[in-house]
N, C-alpha and C positions, 0 to 999 in steps of 0.2 A: 083039680085042687079047689077046695072051697075057700072063699075069701076069709081071711083072718079078721078083718074089720068090716063094719057095715056103716052105712050113712047114719050119722048121729052119734056114733061112738065118741066118747071123750077120753083122750089119752093124757097120761102124765109123761112129759117129755123133758129130758135133760138137755139143756141148751148147749150147743157146740158139738164138735165131732167126737168128744170123749166117750168111750164105750162103743164106738163104731166097730162092728165085726161082722163077718159074713153070717147071714141068717137073721140079723137084727132088723127091726123096722125103723126107718129114719124119716125125718122131715127134711126135704131138700128142694132145691131149685133145679128145674130141668132146662132152663134157658129158653131162648126164642120168645120171650114175653109170656111164657106159660105161668100159671099160678103155682104157688108152693104146693108140693105134692107129698104124699106119704107112700113110700115104696119099701121093698125089702132089699137090703144090701146082700149081694150074692158073691162077689169076688172083687179083689183089688187087681186092676190092670195097670198098664203103663200110663193110661190117660186118667186114672182115678178109679172111682167105684163103679162097678157094673151093677145096675139096679133092675129089678123085675117086679112086675105086678103079680098079685096072687090070683087075679081073675084074668086069664088070657083073652077073654072076650071083650074086655073094656080097658080103656086107659092107654097111657103112653109110658114106655120104659126105655131102657138102654138099647133095645132092638130098634127103636125109632130114633133116639137122640144120641146114642153112643154113650161112652163112659161119662160119669158125673165127676167134675173136679172136686177134690177134697174140700175146698173152700165153700162149695155149694151144699155141703151137708150141714144143715142148720141145727139139727138136734137128733137125739136117739130116743125112741119111745121105750119107757120102762114098764108101763102097765096101762091097761085099759081100766079106767075108774068108773065108767058108767056105760051101759046099764048094769052089767055084772062085772065087778072088779076081778081082774086076773092079770098075772104077769105075762109079758110078751116075750 
């Protein structure tokens, strides 16, 4: 699968978990002192959201850290606004 986003892309993000749904891209905390990350929400589990990366060769996702608590979903991406605007 080709990555949806690339380094330097600018996103329009709705703050908070409103609009979170499987398949959407979200800004979230992965815990353990890791920086805020952008990942794809794939499913809701007992422990929260299961998140995955679009590029399996790089990054960290729920296969490494487990489900992400709903409170750790900081926002949901609505669109990429630069370099070429498009809805996500």
